[in-house]
C-alpha positions in Angstrom: -30.9 -10.8 62.8 -29.4 -11.2 59.4 -26.2 -9.8 57.9 -28.0 -7.2 55.8 -29.7 -5.6 58.8 -26.4 -5.7 60.7 -24.6 -3.9 57.8 -27.2 -1.2 57.8 -27.1 -0.8 61.5 -23.3 -0.3 61.5 -23.6 2.1 58.5 -26.3 4.1 60.3 -24.2 4.2 63.5 -21.1 5.5 61.7 -23.2 8.2 59.9 -25.0 9.1 63.1 -21.6 9.6 64.9 -20.1 11.5 62.0 -23.1 13.8 61.6 -23.5 14.5 65.3 -19.8 15.4 65.5 -20.2 17.7 62.5 -23.3 19.4 63.8 -22.3 19.8 67.5 -18.5 20.5 67.0 -18.2 24.1 65.7 -14.4 23.6 65.5 -14.6 20.6 63.1 -17.4 22.2 61.1 -15.5 25.5 60.6 -12.3 23.5 59.8 -14.1 21.5 57.2 -15.6 24.6 55.6 -12.2 26.4 55.5 -10.5 23.3 54.0 -13.1 23.1 51.3 -12.8 26.8 50.4 -9.1 26.6 50.2 -9.2 23.4 48.1 -11.7 25.1 45.7 -9.3 28.1 45.4 -6.5 25.8 44.5 -8.6 23.8 42.1 -9.6 27.0 40.3 -6.0 27.9 39.5 -5.0 26.3 36.2 -1.3 26.6 36.8 0.0 26.1 40.3 3.4 26.7 41.8 5.3 23.9 43.5 4.3 25.2 46.9 0.6 25.4 45.9 0.8 21.8 44.5 2.4 20.6 47.7 -0.2 22.4 49.8 -3.1 21.0 47.7 -1.8 17.4 48.1 -1.2 17.8 51.8 -4.7 19.3 52.3 -6.4 16.7 50.1 -4.5 13.7 51.4 -3.2 14.5 54.8 -0.2 12.5 56.1 -1.4 10.0 58.7 1.4 7.6 58.6 3.9 8.1 61.4 1.6 10.3 63.5 0.9 7.6 66.0 2.9 7.9 69.2 2.8 5.2 71.8 3.4 7.6 74.7 0.4 9.7 73.6 -1.8 6.6 73.2 -1.4 5.4 76.8 -2.2 8.6 78.5 -5.1 8.4 80.9 -7.2 10.9 78.9 -6.8 9.1 75.6 -7.7 5.8 77.2 -10.8 7.2 78.8 -11.7 8.9 75.5 -11.3 5.7 73.6 -13.4 3.7 76.1 -16.1 6.4 75.9 -16.1 6.3 72.1 -16.4 2.5 72.0 -19.2 2.5 74.6 -21.0 5.2 72.6 -20.6 3.2 69.4 -22.0 0.0 71.1 -24.9 2.0 72.6 -25.9 3.4 69.3 -25.6 0.0 67.6 -27.9 -1.4 70.3 -30.4 1.4 69.8 -30.5 0.6 66.0 -30.8 -3.1 66.7 -33.8 -2.4 69.1 -35.4 -0.1 66.5 -35.0 -2.8 63.7 -36.5 -5.4 66.0 -39.3 -3.1 67.2 -40.4 -2.2 63.7 -39.7 -5.7 62.4 -37.4 -4.5 59.6 -35.9 -7.4 57.6 -33.8 -6.3 54.6 -32.3 -8.3 51.9 -28.6 -8.0 51.1 -29.2 -6.2 47.8 -31.4 -3.7 49.6 -28.8 -3.0 52.2 -26.0 -2.6 49.6 -28.2 -0.2 47.5 -28.8 1.9 50.7 -25.1 1.9 51.5 -24.2 3.1 48.0 -26.9 5.6 47.4 -27.3 7.3 50.9 -23.8 8.9 50.9 -24.4 10.3 47.5 -27.7 11.8 48.6 -26.1 13.2 51.8 -23.2 14.7 49.8 -25.8 16.4 47.5 -27.6 17.9 50.5 -24.4 19.0 52.2 -23.2 20.5 48.9 -26.3 22.7 48.9 -25.3 24.1 52.3 -21.6 24.3 51.5 -20.5 22.1 54.3 -18.8 19.2 52.5 -17.9 19.2 48.9 -16.5 16.7 46.3 -16.2 13.6 48.4 -18.2 10.8 46.7 -20.3 12.5 44.1 -17.2 13.5 42.1 -16.8 9.9 41.0 -20.3 9.7 39.5 -20.3 12.9 37.3 
């Protein structure tokens, strides 16, 4: 197994987990759609009030610093959830390793980097057609 295959396997695992969460979690999907609609409304306004600017920045770049609480982390439910997520991640990586070995896929590093850079752009284009996720990566390439 080479590093290029391993990079692609990790990349596919991350996207598999993300897309399954978006497909099967109605709460996350509706939250993402609402967030994108509200961001588009705020982007359409040429002159924003201070409150609207603050709301836009808070929605676009949510504050994550200082949200970690040690008491919350060591609860039994959060530890079980974390162990389950790590086990699921390892299981999916192992499935991709098996598939790459079964189909005898050996990629070169430049091929894996090309896939890693172009696949998110293509996925964003497809998701943009359905209105699920807008202006993530493709905004930098316009």
